[in-house]
VOBA-1610 file (N, C-alpha, C; in pm, whole numbers, padded with zeros to 5 digits, always signed):
BEGIN
Unk+04307+02373+04478Unk+04269+02276+04375Unk+04232+02347+04245Unk+04143+02453+04256Unk+04101+02525+04138Unk+04220+02586+04065Unk+04317+02641+04142Unk+04428+02711+04078Unk+04512+02616+03994Unk+04536+02495+04043Unk+04615+02400+03966Unk+04543+02358+03839Unk+04410+02340+03847Unk+04331+02304+03729Unk+04337+02415+03625Unk+04319+02540+03669Unk+04320+02651+03575Unk+04459+02674+03515Unk+04564+02651+03594Unk+04699+02665+03540Unk+04721+02565+03428Unk+04670+02443+03446Unk+04682+02341+03342Unk+04611+02385+03215Unk+04488+02437+03229Unk+04414+02486+03113Unk+04491+02597+03042Unk+04543+02691+03121Unk+04609+02807+03063Unk+04734+02767+02986Unk+04815+02679+03044Unk+04936+02633+02977Unk+04901+02559+02848Unk+04796+02478+02853Unk+04756+02402+02736Unk+04714+02496+02623Unk+04635+02600+02655Unk+04589+02691+02552Unk+04703+02777+02498Unk+04800+02812+02584Unk+04911+02896+02541Unk+04998+02822+02441Unk+05004+02690+02452Unk+05085+02611+02361Unk+05012+02577+02232Unk+04883+02613+02224Unk+04802+02580+02105Unk+04738+02707+02051Unk+04813+02792+01981Unk+04760+02921+01937Unk+04652+02911+01832Unk+04649+02803+01753Unk+04544+02788+01653Unk+04438+02693+01704Unk+04313+02721+01676Unk+04203+02641+01726Unk+04115+02596+01611Unk+04039+02491+01637Unk+03952+02435+01535Unk+03822+02512+01522Unk+03776+02570+01630Unk+03646+02636+01629Unk+03642+02741+01738Unk+03551+02835+01722Unk+03528+02935+01826Unk+03396+02901+01894Unk+03400+02887+02024Unk+03282+02844+02100Unk+03207+02965+02153Unk+03076+02963+02136Unk+02989+03070+02183Unk+02891+03011+02282Unk+02887+03067+02401Unk+02814+03011+02515Unk+02707+03109+02561Unk+02594+03054+02608Unk+02499+03134+02685Unk+02467+03062+02814Unk+02452+03141+02922Unk+02422+03080+03052Unk+02351+03179+03143Unk+02235+03138+03193Unk+02169+03209+03303Unk+02236+03162+03431Unk+02311+03251+03495Unk+02397+03210+03607Unk+02329+03223+03744Unk+02204+03254+03748Unk+02120+03257+03868Unk+02170+03353+03977Unk+02124+03476+03969Unk+02138+03572+04078Unk+02281+03588+04130Unk+02369+03640+04044Unk+02505+03669+04091Unk+02508+03814+04139Unk+02488+03830+04269Unk+02489+03960+04335Unk+02618+03976+04414Unk+02666+04100+04424Unk+02771+04125+04521Unk+02705+04138+04659Unk+02781+04173+04760Unk+02726+04177+04897Unk+02705+04320+04945Unk+02704+04415+04852Unk+02687+04555+04888Unk+02551+04606+04842Unk+02490+04691+04923Unk+02359+04745+04888Unk+02372+04859+04787Unk+02297+04850+04680Unk+02285+04957+04580Unk+02156+05030+04610Unk+02165+05155+04648Unk+02047+05230+04690Unk+01946+05250+04577Unk+01988+05227+04453Unk+01898+05243+04339Unk+01830+05112+04300Unk+01863+05003+04369Unk+01810+04872+04335Unk+01746+04805+04458Unk+01657+04712+04430Unk+01593+04635+04537Unk+01672+04506+04557Unk+01794+04521+04610Unk+01883+04406+04626Unk+01901+04366+04772Unk+01812+04413+04859Unk+01828+04389+05002Unk+01829+04240+05038Unk+01760+04158+04959Unk+01756+04015+04989Unk+01894+03951+04978Unk+01979+04007+04891Unk+02112+03950+04869Unk+02219+04029+04943Unk+02194+04049+05071Unk+02291+04106+05163Unk+02313+04007+05277Unk+02422+04017+05352Unk+02445+03921+05461Unk+02328+03912+05559Unk+02261+04024+05582Unk+02147+04024+05675Unk+02014+04004+05604Unk+02016+03983+05473Unk+01893+03970+05396Unk+01835+03830+05399Unk+01725+03812+05328Unk+01654+03684+05326Unk+01743+03568+05286Unk+01835+03594+05190Unk+01919+03487+05137Unk+02052+03474+05211Unk+02074+03564+05308Unk+02199+03558+05387Unk+02319+03543+05294Unk+02330+03637+05200Unk+02431+03631+05095Unk+02562+03690+05147Unk+02650+03603+05189Unk+02775+03643+05251Unk+02888+03646+05147Unk+03001+03704+05186Unk+03117+03707+05097Unk+03166+03565+05066Unk+03158+03476+05164Unk+03198+03337+05140Unk+03114+03271+05032Unk+02982+03291+05039Unk+02893+03234+04938Unk+02915+03300+04802Unk+02941+03428+04804Unk+02965+03502+04680Unk+03089+03450+04608Unk+03200+03436+04679Unk+03324+03391+04616Unk+03317+03243+04577Unk+03243+03166+04652Unk+03221+03027+04611Unk+03146+03022+04479Unk+03046+03111+04464Unk+02969+03117+04340Unk+03061+03153+04223Unk+03147+03253+04239Unk+03236+03293+04131Unk+03334+03181+04097Unk+03384+03112+04197Unk+03474+02998+04171Unk+03403+02890+04090Unk+03277+02864+04124Unk+03201+02762+04051Unk+03170+02804+03907Unk+03142+02933+03887Unk+03122+02981+03750Unk+03251+02965+03670Unk+03363+02996+03733Unk+03493+02981+03667Unk+03519+02836+03629Unk+03491+02748+03722Unk+03512+02605+03697Unk+03428+02557+03579Unk+03305+02605+03571Unk+03216+02563+03463Unk+03265+02613+03328Unk+03305+02739+03321Unk+03353+02793+03195Unk+03479+02720+03150Unk+03565+02681+03246Unk+03683+02602+03211Unk+03644+02466+03155Unk+03540+02405+03213Unk+03494+02275+03163Unk+03435+02289+03023Unk+03363+02397+02998Unk+03306+02421+02865Unk+03417+02439+02762Unk+03529+02493+02806Unk+03639+02519+02713Unk+03686+02395+02641Unk+03677+02278+02704Unk+03720+02156+02638Unk+03870+02156+02615Unk+03915+02106+02501Unk+04058+02092+02477Unk+04109+02182+02365Unk+04032+02285+02328Unk+04076+02375+02222Unk+04119+02510+02277Unk+04024+02589+02322Unk+04053+02724+02372Unk+03938+02769+02460Unk+03961+02877+02532Unk+03851+02934+02610Unk+03738+02973+02515Unk+03614+02963+02561Unk+03504+03010+02475Unk+03530+03153+02428Unk+03499+03177+02301Unk+03519+03311+02246Unk+03424+03412+02309Unk+03298+03370+02325Unk+03192+03455+02381Unk+03119+03377+02489Unk+03091+03443+02601Unk+03004+03386+02705Unk+02897+03490+02735Unk+02775+03468+02682Unk+02663+03552+02716Unk+02606+03509+02849Unk+02569+03605+02933Unk+02521+03573+03068Unk+02400+03658+03102Unk+02316+03605+03190Unk+02211+03689+03248Unk+02199+03661+03397Unk+02129+03752+03466Unk+02116+03754+03612Unk+02249+03790+03679Unk+02317+03888+03620Unk+02439+03945+03677Unk+02404+04084+03732Unk+02444+04112+03856Unk+02399+04238+03916Unk+02466+04361+03857Unk+02598+04359+03845Unk+02665+04484+03809Unk+02808+04463+03760Unk+02874+04573+03736Unk+03012+04573+03690Unk+03107+04511+03793Unk+03077+04530+03920Unk+03162+04473+04025Unk+03171+04322+04014Unk+03058+04258+03993Unk+03055+04112+03979Unk+03141+04068+03861Unk+03127+04136+03748Unk+03202+04098+03629Unk+03351+04123+03647Unk+03386+04231+03714Unk+03527+04259+03741Unk+03587+04153+03833Unk+03512+04116+03939Unk+03560+04012+04030Unk+03575+03879+03957Unk+03479+03846+03871Unk+03483+03719+03799Unk+03601+03712+03704Unk+03627+03820+03631Unk+03731+03816+03528Unk+03870+03855+03579Unk+03877+03924+03693Unk+04006+03973+03742Unk+04049+03912+03875Unk+03955+03860+03953Unk+03991+03817+04089Unk+03956+03671+04118Unk+03877+03608+04033Unk+03845+03466+04051Unk+03945+03383+03971Unk+03942+03250+03979Unk+04032+03167+03897Unk+04018+03194+03747Unk+03905+03250+03703Unk+03886+03277+03562Unk+03980+03386+03510Unk+04048+03456+03600Unk+04140+03562+03556Unk+04247+03508+03462Unk+04278+03377+03472Unk+04379+03319+03385Unk+04335+03319+03239Unk+04205+03328+03216Unk+04155+03333+03078Unk+04165+03472+03018Unk+04187+03574+03101Unk+04205+03712+03054Unk+04086+03762+02974Unk+03966+03732+03024Unk+03845+03781+02957Unk+03827+03931+02977Unk+03770+03995+02876Unk+03713+04128+02889Unk+03562+04111+02896Unk+03489+04217+02926Unk+03344+04203+02936Unk+03272+04327+02888Unk+03145+04307+02855Unk+03055+04414+02812Unk+02934+04411+02906Unk+02898+04528+02956Unk+02783+04537+03047Unk+02730+04679+03046Unk+02598+04691+03051Unk+02532+04820+03068Unk+02431+04807+03181Unk+02430+04904+03270Unk+02335+04901+03381Unk+02193+04919+03329Unk+02105+04823+03362Unk+01968+04825+03314Unk+01869+04873+03418Unk+01740+04877+03382Unk+01638+04934+03470Unk+01568+04833+03561Unk+01604+04703+03551Unk+01537+04602+03632Unk+01543+04641+03780Unk+01429+04634+03849Unk+01422+04681+03987Unk+01514+04603+04081Unk+01528+04473+04057Unk+01616+04392+04142Unk+01763+04417+04109Unk+01789+04465+03990Unk+01925+04497+03954Unk+01995+04395+03868Unk+01925+04290+03821Unk+01993+04189+03739Unk+01996+04233+03592Unk+02110+04209+03529Unk+02131+04251+03391Unk+02183+04135+03307Unk+02189+04158+03176Unk+02260+04069+03085Unk+02401+04124+03066Unk+02494+04036+03028Unk+02633+04077+03011Unk+02700+03981+02914Unk+02821+04015+02875Unk+02895+03931+02782Unk+03043+03931+02818Unk+03101+03812+02832Unk+03246+03798+02839Unk+03297+03768+02698Unk+03417+03816+02667Unk+03475+03782+02537Unk+03627+03772+02548Unk+03680+03680+02471Unk+03823+03659+02462Unk+03876+03750+02351Unk+03952+03852+02388Unk+03997+03951+02289Unk+04098+03893+02191Unk+04153+03774+02218Unk+04241+03708+02123Unk+04162+03642+02011Unk+04032+03616+02036Unk+03947+03552+01936Unk+03842+03646+01878Unk+03808+03751+01954Unk+03699+03841+01914Unk+03744+03984+01939Unk+03750+04063+01833Unk+03788+04204+01847Unk+03662+04289+01853Unk+03631+04338+01972Unk+03509+04415+01994Unk+03518+04548+01921Unk+03413+04579+01843Unk+03406+04706+01772Unk+03311+04805+01839Unk+03213+04752+01911Unk+03119+04840+01978Unk+03009+04763+02047Unk+02930+04832+02128Unk+02815+04769+02193Unk+02716+04877+02235Unk+02592+04834+02258Unk+02490+04925+02310Unk+02379+04846+02376Unk+02305+04913+02463Unk+02188+04853+02528Unk+02062+04907+02463Unk+01966+04820+02442Unk+01837+04860+02383Unk+01731+04847+02491Unk+01666+04954+02522Unk+01566+04959+02628Unk+01431+04907+02578Unk+01370+04819+02654Unk+01234+04773+02623Unk+01136+04870+02689Unk+01039+04925+02613Unk+00951+05029+02669Unk+00844+04973+02762Unk+00887+04906+02866Unk+00794+04838+02957Unk+00702+04935+03029Unk+00759+05037+03091Unk+00679+05128+03173Unk+00578+05205+03090Unk+00614+05235+02964Unk+00520+05306+02877Unk+00396+05222+02849Unk+00405+05090+02867Unk+00292+05001+02843Unk+00236+04944+02973Unk+00274+05000+03086Unk+00214+04961+03213Unk+00279+04843+03283Unk+00400+04803+03240Unk+00471+04692+03303Unk+00586+04744+03388Unk+00632+04660+03479Unk+00752+04692+03552Unk+00872+04690+03457Unk+00972+04773+03480Unk+01088+04771+03390Unk+01158+04636+03391Unk+01208+04597+03276Unk+01275+04468+03263Unk+01416+04488+03209Unk+01486+04377+03190Unk+01625+04383+03147Unk+01639+04440+03005Unk+01746+04516+02985Unk+01776+04564+02851Unk+01817+04449+02760Unk+01808+04473+02630Unk+01870+04386+02530Unk+02012+04437+02508Unk+02109+04348+02513Unk+02248+04387+02493Unk+02293+04347+02353Unk+02346+04443+02280Unk+02399+04417+02147Unk+02548+04451+02146Unk+02630+04359+02095Unk+02774+04384+02079Unk+02815+04337+01941Unk+02913+04402+01883Unk+02957+04360+01751Unk+03110+04369+01742Unk+03163+04278+01658Unk+03307+04272+01643Unk+03344+04173+01535Unk+03473+04143+01525Unk+03522+04052+01421Unk+03593+03935+01487Unk+03585+03818+01421Unk+03650+03697+01470Unk+03708+03622+01351Unk+03801+03530+01374Unk+03866+03459+01262Unk+03770+03377+01176Unk+03656+03337+01234Unk+03565+03248+01164Unk+03494+03315+01047Unk+03462+03443+01061Unk+03380+03512+00962Unk+03460+03620+00890Unk+03420+03648+00768Unk+03484+03753+00691Unk+03413+03887+00710Unk+03307+03888+00789Unk+03228+04008+00810Unk+03205+04026+00960Unk+03150+04139+00999Unk+03124+04169+01140Unk+03020+04072+01196Unk+03044+04026+01318Unk+02951+03939+01389Unk+02876+04022+01493Unk+02743+04014+01489Unk+02658+04085+01585Unk+02604+03985+01687Unk+02635+04009+01814Unk+02587+03926+01924Unk+02475+04000+01995Unk+02361+03933+02014Unk+02248+03993+02086Unk+02212+03901+02202Unk+02204+03958+02322Unk+02177+03878+02442Unk+02052+03934+02510Unk+01958+03844+02542Unk+01832+03887+02603Unk+01800+03804+02726Unk+01719+03863+02812Unk+01657+03791+02923Unk+01515+03845+02932Unk+01423+03775+02866Unk+01287+03825+02856Unk+01214+03817+02989Unk+01107+03896+03005Unk+01031+03897+03130Unk+00989+03757+03174Unk+00982+03739+03305Unk+00953+03608+03362Unk+00811+03563+03332Unk+00794+03430+03326Unk+00661+03371+03311Unk+00606+03323+03444Unk+00688+03325+03548Unk+00650+03270+03677Unk+00548+03359+03747Unk+00428+03305+03767Unk+00325+03374+03843Unk+00269+03498+03776Unk+00302+03520+03646Unk+00258+03644+03583Unk+00144+03624+03483Unk+00116+03499+03446Unk+00004+03470+03358Unk+00005+03551+03230Unk-00111+03605+03194Unk-00124+03680+03069Unk-00041+03807+03070Unk-00023+03866+03187Unk+00059+03987+03195Unk+00201+03957+03152Unk+00257+03846+03201Unk+00391+03806+03162Unk+00401+03779+03013Unk+00298+03717+02957Unk+00299+03687+02814Unk+00296+03814+02731Unk+00212+03910+02771Unk+00205+04037+02698Unk+00338+04111+02707Unk+00400+04104+02824Unk+00527+04172+02843Unk+00636+04108+02756Unk+00636+03975+02748Unk+00733+03908+02661Unk+00710+03943+02514Unk+00584+03955+02475Unk+00553+03992+02336Unk+00607+04132+02305Unk+00594+04223+02401Unk+00648+04358+02383Unk+00800+04353+02367Unk+00865+04271+02449Unk+01011+04257+02440Unk+01051+04199+02304Unk+00976+04100+02256Unk+01006+04039+02127Unk+00984+04139+02014Unk+00883+04221+02026Unk+00859+04324+01924Unk+00978+04420+01917Unk+01029+04459+02034Unk+01147+04547+02038Unk+01267+04477+01977Unk+01282+04349+02009Unk+01392+04270+01955Unk+01382+04260+01802Unk+01263+04235+01752Unk+01247+04219+01606Unk+01274+04350+01532Unk+01244+04463+01593Unk+01280+04591+01532Unk+01431+04601+01516Unk+01504+04554+01618Unk+01650+04553+01610Unk+01698+04459+01500Unk+01637+04340+01493Unk+01677+04243+01390Unk+01653+04298+01250Unk+01544+04373+01234Unk+01516+04432+01103Unk+01623+04535+01066Unk+01673+04608+01165Unk+01779+04705+01140Unk+01908+04635+01096Unk+01927+04510+01141Unk+02049+04436+01112Unk+02032+04336+00998Unk+01924+04347+00924Unk+01897+04252+00816Unk+02018+04240+00723Unk+02055+04114+00694Unk+02168+04089+00607Unk+02300+04074+00679Unk+02304+04107+00808Unk+02425+04095+00887Unk+02439+03953+00943Unk+02557+03920+00992Unk+02581+03794+01061Unk+02540+03812+01207Unk+02435+03741+01248Unk+02374+03763+01380Unk+02370+03634+01459Unk+02403+03645+01588Unk+02378+03538+01685Unk+02296+03597+01798Unk+02178+03540+01819Unk+02088+03583+01926Unk+02083+03472+02029Unk+02102+03508+02155Unk+02099+03407+02261Unk+02036+03466+02386Unk+01982+03377+02469Unk+01927+03429+02593Unk+01829+03335+02659Unk+01782+03381+02775Unk+01674+03316+02848Unk+01545+03385+02805Unk+01465+03312+02726Unk+01342+03370+02670Unk+01220+03341+02757Unk+01239+03261+02864Unk+01125+03223+02949Unk+01010+03169+02866Unk+01042+03091+02764Unk+00940+03033+02676Unk+00997+02909+02609Unk+00910+02810+02588Unk+00949+02686+02521Unk+00958+02706+02370Unk+01028+02615+02298Unk+01046+02633+02153Unk+00917+02648+02074Unk+00808+02588+02120Unk+00683+02597+02043Unk+00596+02716+02085Unk+00646+02802+02172Unk+00570+02919+02216Unk+00550+03014+02098Unk+00433+03074+02090Unk+00402+03159+01976Unk+00482+03288+01973Unk+00547+03325+02084Unk+00629+03446+02081Unk+00747+03431+01985Unk+00782+03307+01949Unk+00896+03284+01861Unk+00860+03298+01712Unk+00733+03308+01680Unk+00694+03310+01540Unk+00763+03422+01465Unk+00761+03541+01520Unk+00820+03655+01450Unk+00972+03646+01448Unk+01033+03588+01552Unk+01178+03571+01552Unk+01220+03473+01444Unk+01144+03363+01431Unk+01179+03260+01334Unk+01156+03305+01189Unk+01085+03414+01171Unk+01074+03472+01037Unk+01203+03542+00997Unk+01290+03567+01096Unk+01412+03644+01073Unk+01539+03563+01097Unk+01533+03468+01190Unk+01649+03389+01229Unk+01613+03241+01235Unk+01717+03157+01243Unk+01698+03013+01254Unk+01735+02966+01394Unk+01646+02891+01456Unk+01674+02837+01590Unk+01768+02717+01579Unk+01861+02708+01672Unk+01951+02594+01679Unk+01911+02496+01789Unk+01795+02518+01849Unk+01747+02433+01957Unk+01658+02321+01902Unk+01637+02215+01978Unk+01541+02111+01936Unk+01404+02173+01909Unk+01337+02128+01804Unk+01211+02188+01763Unk+01094+02090+01767Unk+01115+01968+01717Unk+01003+01874+01708Unk+00967+01820+01847Unk+00843+01776+01861Unk+00799+01719+01988Unk+00881+01596+02025Unk+00919+01520+01922Unk+00999+01400+01948Unk+01136+01438+02005Unk+01201+01537+01943Unk+01331+01583+01993Unk+01320+01636+02135Unk+01214+01710+02160Unk+01197+01768+02293Unk+01170+01662+02399Unk+01099+01556+02361Unk+01074+01447+02455Unk+01203+01372+02488Unk+01289+01358+02389Unk+01413+01284+02409Unk+01516+01365+02487Unk+01509+01497+02477Unk+01606+01582+02543Unk+01556+01626+02680Unk+01648+01651+02770Unk+01610+01696+02903Unk+01573+01844+02903Unk+01663+01929+02854Unk+01636+02071+02855Unk+01745+02147+02928Unk+01716+02275+02953Unk+01813+02362+03020Unk+01769+02405+03159Unk+01643+02375+03193Unk+01585+02427+03317Unk+01484+02326+03369Unk+01480+02309+03500Unk+01390+02211+03562Unk+01304+02284+03664Unk+01171+02279+03643Unk+01080+02354+03729Unk+00952+02275+03747Unk+00910+02263+03871Unk+00788+02188+03904Unk+00789+02048+03843Unk+00901+01980+03861Unk+00921+01841+03819Unk+00914+01822+03668Unk+00942+01929+03592Unk+00940+01919+03447Unk+01062+01990+03389Unk+01124+01925+03288Unk+01233+01987+03214Unk+01175+02077+03105Unk+01250+02182+03071Unk+01208+02269+02963Unk+01326+02337+02896Unk+01308+02373+02769Unk+01406+02452+02696Unk+01358+02596+02695Unk+01408+02677+02786Unk+01371+02819+02784Unk+01492+02907+02751Unk+01609+02845+02738Unk+01729+02914+02693Unk+01753+02875+02546Unk+01784+02973+02462Unk+01785+02949+02318Unk+01902+03020+02251Unk+01942+02966+02136Unk+02038+03031+02048Unk+01980+03031+01906Unk+01980+03148+01842Unk+01936+03165+01705Unk+02051+03224+01623Unk+02052+03197+01494Unk+02151+03259+01405Unk+02082+03303+01276Unk+02144+03398+01209Unk+02095+03438+01078Unk+02128+03329+00976Unk+02051+03324+00870Unk+02067+03220+00769Unk+02208+03218+00711Unk+02268+03335+00694Unk+02401+03341+00634Unk+02511+03288+00726Unk+02472+03246+00847Unk+02570+03189+00939Unk+02560+03038+00952Unk+02458+02978+00893Unk+02435+02835+00913Unk+02552+02750+00867Unk+02618+02791+00760Unk+02731+02713+00710Unk+02852+02721+00803Unk+02850+02817+00897Unk+02961+02834+00990Unk+02939+02763+01123Unk+02823+02701+01140Unk+02789+02637+01267Unk+02827+02489+01263Unk+02897+02444+01362Unk+02935+02304+01372Unk+02832+02229+01455Unk+02755+02142+01392Unk+02657+02062+01465Unk+02544+02145+01521Unk+02494+02104+01635Unk+02379+02171+01698Unk+02419+02219+01837Unk+02324+02272+01907Unk+02349+02324+02041Unk+02382+02210+02137Unk+02480+02235+02222Unk+02515+02142+02329Unk+02467+02198+02462Unk+02408+02112+02544Unk+02368+02150+02679Unk+02472+02096+02776Unk+02523+02181+02861Unk+02631+02143+02953Unk+02581+02064+03072Unk+02572+01935+03057Unk+02526+01849+03166Unk+02644+01786+03240Unk+02736+01871+03285Unk+02848+01821+03363Unk+02798+01770+03498Unk+02855+01660+03548Unk+02807+01604+03674Unk+02807+01704+03789Unk+02907+01792+03794Unk+02914+01886+03907Unk+02808+01996+03899Unk+02737+02006+03786Unk+02626+02102+03774Unk+02493+02042+03816Unk+02492+01912+03846Unk+02367+01839+03869Unk+02359+01784+04011Unk+02236+01770+04058Unk+02212+01704+04186Unk+02217+01553+04167Unk+02200+01481+04275Unk+02195+01334+04266Unk+02078+01287+04181Unk+01974+01369+04171Unk+01858+01333+04089Unk+01878+01371+03942Unk+01991+01433+03910Unk+02018+01469+03772Unk+01957+01600+03727Unk+01916+01684+03821Unk+01858+01814+03789Unk+01960+01923+03821Unk+01944+02044+03763Unk+02041+02150+03789Unk+02056+02178+03939Unk+02181+02187+03981Unk+02213+02211+04122Unk+02206+02361+04147Unk+02095+02403+04202Unk+02065+02544+04222Unk+02149+02603+04336Unk+02167+02734+04329Unk+02226+02804+04443Unk+02123+02817+04554Unk+01998+02847+04518Unk+01890+02861+04615Unk+01766+02786+04569Unk+01693+02731+04663Unk+01560+02677+04640Unk+01467+02762+04724Unk+01400+02861+04662Unk+01333+02962+04742Unk+01439+03038+04820Unk+01417+03062+04950Unk+01519+03132+05029Unk+01624+03038+05089Unk+01612+02908+05063Unk+01702+02809+05125Unk+01828+02795+05039Unk+01943+02814+05102Unk+02071+02803+05032Unk+02105+02657+05008Unk+02125+02620+04881Unk+02157+02483+04843Unk+02306+02465+04810Unk+02376+02575+04791Unk+02518+02567+04766Unk+02557+02530+04626Unk+02458+02524+04535Unk+02485+02484+04399Unk+02532+02598+04311Unk+02531+02575+04179Unk+02593+02669+04086Unk+02490+02754+04014Unk+02387+02692+03955Unk+02282+02767+03887Unk+02161+02678+03865Unk+02044+02741+03853Unk+01922+02665+03824Unk+01904+02643+03674Unk+01995+02695+03593Unk+01996+02671+03448Unk+02125+02601+03410Unk+02120+02524+03304Unk+02240+02465+03247Unk+02290+02552+03131Unk+02420+02562+03112Unk+02472+02642+03001Unk+02450+02572+02868Unk+02444+02650+02761Unk+02434+02596+02626Unk+02540+02662+02539Unk+02583+02592+02432Unk+02682+02652+02344Unk+02679+02590+02204Unk+02737+02665+02111Unk+02759+02618+01974Unk+02901+02654+01934Unk+02953+02585+01832Unk+03086+02613+01780Unk+03076+02672+01640Unk+03158+02773+01616Unk+03171+02828+01483Unk+03294+02767+01417Unk+03277+02714+01298Unk+03387+02651+01226Unk+03485+02756+01177Unk+03613+02722+01186Unk+03715+02812+01135Unk+03716+02806+00982Unk+03764+02911+00921Unk+03766+02917+00774Unk+03871+02822+00717
//
């Protein structure tokens, strides 16, 4: 079934070489681990004999579902130009997703750097080389251990050119330290990560920047004050907007916006509308909440505990 759907998408895009906009996506894909033990990581839970009983069947089902979602996000124009991701274990996962899953028809390339997170989850980026010509990338280490925290995910920076802009586009992808069960420690750790991020933004002042990620913080959180001095948020901001919107994540019977996209001021004229949250029916439970892969250690068979978000860049 998946193959016929993807073939239809591929043929449609091949017949339409020009597109109206370039779509940029961010998605926390919830613990995409392979089934092999990495002796340098604490990934034992995601093995066939581990707590989560993570088998090859469950792994490939997860990749198929990620592929299906990215195809749905594509709409009727073209594959998303950029797909920022977090909670990806390693290069193997990205290679399987782009070369061996149904998504191979999109011919994505990817950017990934192995980070220091103890569990092994990293941020990564898929990109369509027909829409985005990668010029370079690097990982920025957050000095967590120097300040007494456990190591956390790197910040991923990639830069390249696309038809929409006349200048280089800088993509920054983050997954800030968790707020779950960490209290003030988690908040201090997130502030350290934001400080590192802002140093990077200062280095890129005047450039065309898109920042996206799971910030583990709501739009009104004070950790965003320094970011908003440098970039503009494309997420709902007012209390009224937030009450009317569901969000990207559902936890303890409450919706929240903890996934965000920011852009530099010089990019605002290139943005079409506002951020879209991918509330496709197949991503949701019968109650309308994100259909998770796991609820604690219990396998639910879903796709992710976060919903994807995206914006479109207008063509020139």
